[in-house]
C-alpha positions as CSV (number, residue, x, y, z in Angstrom):
1,M,151.3,76.7,146.5
2,G,149.2,74.0,148.0
3,E,148.8,70.4,146.8
4,Q,147.9,69.9,143.2
5,G,148.7,73.5,142.5
6,R,145.7,75.1,143.9
7,Q,146.0,77.5,146.8
8,L,142.9,77.4,149.3
9,R,141.5,80.4,151.1
10,F,140.5,79.5,154.6
11,L,138.6,81.8,156.9
12,V,139.4,80.9,160.6
13,V,136.4,82.0,162.9
14,D,137.1,81.5,166.6
15,D,137.0,83.9,169.6
16,N,140.2,82.4,170.9
17,E,143.1,84.1,169.6
18,D,145.5,81.3,170.4
19,I,143.2,78.9,168.3
20,R,143.1,81.3,165.5
21,D,146.8,81.4,165.4
22,V,147.3,77.8,165.5
23,F,144.8,77.0,162.8
24,C,146.3,79.9,160.7
25,R,149.9,78.5,161.1
26,L,148.8,75.0,160.0
27,V,146.9,76.2,157.0
28,E,149.8,78.3,155.8
29,R,152.3,75.4,156.6
30,A,150.2,73.2,154.3
31,G,150.6,76.1,151.4
32,H,147.4,77.9,151.7
33,V,146.3,81.3,152.9
34,A,144.2,82.0,155.9
35,G,142.1,85.0,156.9
36,T,140.6,85.4,160.7
37,A,137.5,86.6,162.4
38,A,137.3,86.9,166.3
39,D,133.4,86.3,165.9
40,G,130.3,85.8,163.7
41,V,129.9,89.5,163.1
42,E,133.6,89.7,161.8
43,A,133.2,86.7,159.9
44,V,130.1,87.9,158.1
45,E,131.7,91.3,157.1
46,L,134.6,89.5,155.7
47,L,132.5,87.2,153.9
48,E,130.7,89.8,152.3
49,G,133.9,91.4,150.9
50,E,136.2,88.4,150.1
51,S,136.1,85.0,148.7
52,F,137.0,82.0,150.7
53,D,137.0,78.3,150.0
54,V,136.7,76.9,153.4
55,M,135.5,78.3,156.7
56,L,136.7,76.7,160.0
57,L,134.0,77.9,162.2
58,D,133.7,77.8,165.9
59,L,130.1,77.7,167.5
60,T,130.4,79.4,171.0
61,M,131.2,82.9,170.2
62,P,130.2,86.5,171.7
63,R,128.0,88.9,169.4
64,M,127.1,86.2,166.8
65,N,127.7,82.3,167.4
66,G,128.6,79.7,164.7
67,V,124.9,78.4,164.1
68,D,124.0,82.1,163.5
69,V,126.7,82.5,160.9
70,V,125.5,79.5,159.0
71,R,121.8,80.9,159.3
72,W,123.1,84.1,157.9
73,L,124.8,82.2,155.1
74,R,121.8,80.4,154.1
75,A,119.6,83.5,154.0
76,H,122.3,85.1,151.7
77,P,123.0,82.2,149.2
78,D,124.8,84.6,146.7
79,V,127.4,85.8,149.1
80,A,129.4,82.3,149.3
81,P,127.6,79.8,147.3
82,T,130.7,77.4,147.2
83,L,132.1,78.0,150.8
84,R,132.7,74.9,152.6
85,V,131.7,75.2,156.2
86,V,133.5,73.1,158.8
87,V,132.4,73.3,162.3
88,I,135.2,72.9,164.9
89,S,133.8,72.9,168.4
90,A,134.4,70.9,171.8
91,W,130.6,71.2,172.2
92,A,129.1,70.6,168.7
93,G,126.9,67.4,170.0
94,E,124.0,69.7,171.2
95,H,124.0,71.6,167.8
96,R,124.3,68.6,165.5
97,A,120.7,68.3,164.4
98,V,120.4,72.2,163.7
99,L,123.8,72.2,161.8
100,Q,122.4,69.2,159.8
101,E,119.2,70.9,159.0
102,L,121.3,73.9,157.8
103,G,123.4,71.7,155.5
104,V,126.5,71.5,157.4
105,D,127.9,68.0,157.4
106,S,131.6,68.7,158.4
107,V,132.0,68.8,162.2
108,M,135.1,68.2,163.9
109,Q,135.9,67.9,167.5
110,K,138.4,70.3,169.3
111,P,141.3,70.0,169.7
112,L,141.9,69.4,166.0
113,R,144.7,67.2,164.9
114,I,147.1,68.3,162.1
115,Q,146.1,65.0,160.1
116,Q,142.4,66.1,160.4
117,L,143.2,69.5,158.7
118,T,145.3,67.9,156.3
119,D,142.7,65.6,155.2
120,L,140.3,68.5,155.0
121,I,142.4,70.4,152.7
122,T,142.8,67.2,150.3
123,E,139.0,66.5,150.4
124,T,138.4,70.1,149.6
125,L,140.8,70.3,146.7
126,L,139.5,66.9,145.3
127,D,135.9,68.4,145.6
128,L,136.9,71.6,143.7
129,E,138.5,69.6,141.2
130,S,135.4,67.6,140.5
131,R,133.2,70.6,140.0
132,P,132.3,71.7,136.6
133,H,134.3,74.9,135.7
134,P,132.3,77.9,134.6
């Protein structure tokens, strides 16, 4: 179980299998659950069938890139209304304006440090606690 007794569900979306494995291990070591998708198409399929708290999203992927995944989410607001999208990319700079327009304010540079992921988990848990419960 994660910090404060709440287990977060992460979706790790990256076309690099090694990166997916590393992120999953970090998430699971912190006491949370991680699912994976190798590209945007797989991510969208998973998001339609399961719920996640946080999506760690690469931008540069085959079939459907990260920006297109966020566009799809915005076009389907009922699919994952509370999902926190965190873009993790070595080349996010050129996409920053588009990402901000789409409402993505969490952008982290690769390589991701363990402390960044730990901070992200803490922030997400605090954010979830501060939301009104239905």
